[in-house]
N, C-alpha and C positions, 0 to 999 in steps of 0.2 A: 393271708399273711400280711399284705401291705396295708390292710385296713387299720391296724393298731398304730401305724405311724402318723395317721392324720391328726390325732388328738395332740401329740406333743408338738407337731409342726405348727398347728393352728395356735396352740398355747404360746409357743415361741414367738410367732408373728404378732400376736395380739398383746402380749404382756412384756416379754423380754426385749424384743427388738426396739419398740418405741422408747423404753427406759434407757437402753443402751445408746440409741441415737441421741436422745436428749442429753444424757450425761456426756457424751462425746463433744457435742457442740457447746455445752456450758463450759467445759474445760478449755475449749478453743477460744471462746469469747473472753474468758478470764485471762488467758495468756496474751491475747491480742490487746488488752487494755494496758498492759505494761510495756513501756518502751525498752527496747533492747539497749545494750551498752553502746552499740554502734549508733543507734538513733540518738541517744543522749549526748554522745560526743559530737555528732553533726549539729544538734540543736545548740550546744554550747558554742560551737564555732560560729554558727549563724548569729547567735546573740552577741558575740564579740565583734563580728563584722558589721552589724547594723549601725552602730554609732560612726564607724569610719565612713561607711557609705553615705550616711546622712551629712557628715562633714564635707565630703566631696561634692555632694549635690548643692549644699549651701555655698561652697566656694565657686562652683560653676555658675550659680545664679547671680552671685555678686559680680563675677567677671562679665556675664552677659548684660547685667544691669548697667555696668559702666560703659561697655562697648556698643551695645545695641539696646537702648532704653525701651524700644517698642517691641521687643521680642515676645513678651507675654501676650500681646494682643494678637499675634499671629497664630497662636495655638488654640 
C-alpha cells in the first residue's frame, strides 16, 4: 500500500520543489532590489546632511590652518 506513494513523492521532490524554491527566491530578490519607504527617507536625510557636514569640515580645516598651520603634517 505504501509503494504507490513513492512516485508522487519523488515527482514532487524532483520537479515541483525545485521550481517552488526558485520562484520563492526570485520573488525575494526582486523585492530586495527595491528600497522601502523608510530606506528612501533615510537616504534623503543623508543626502541633505552631506553638504552641511562638508561645510563643517571645511570650516574646521580653515580654523586649524589659521591656528596650527602644521596640523596636516601630523596626520
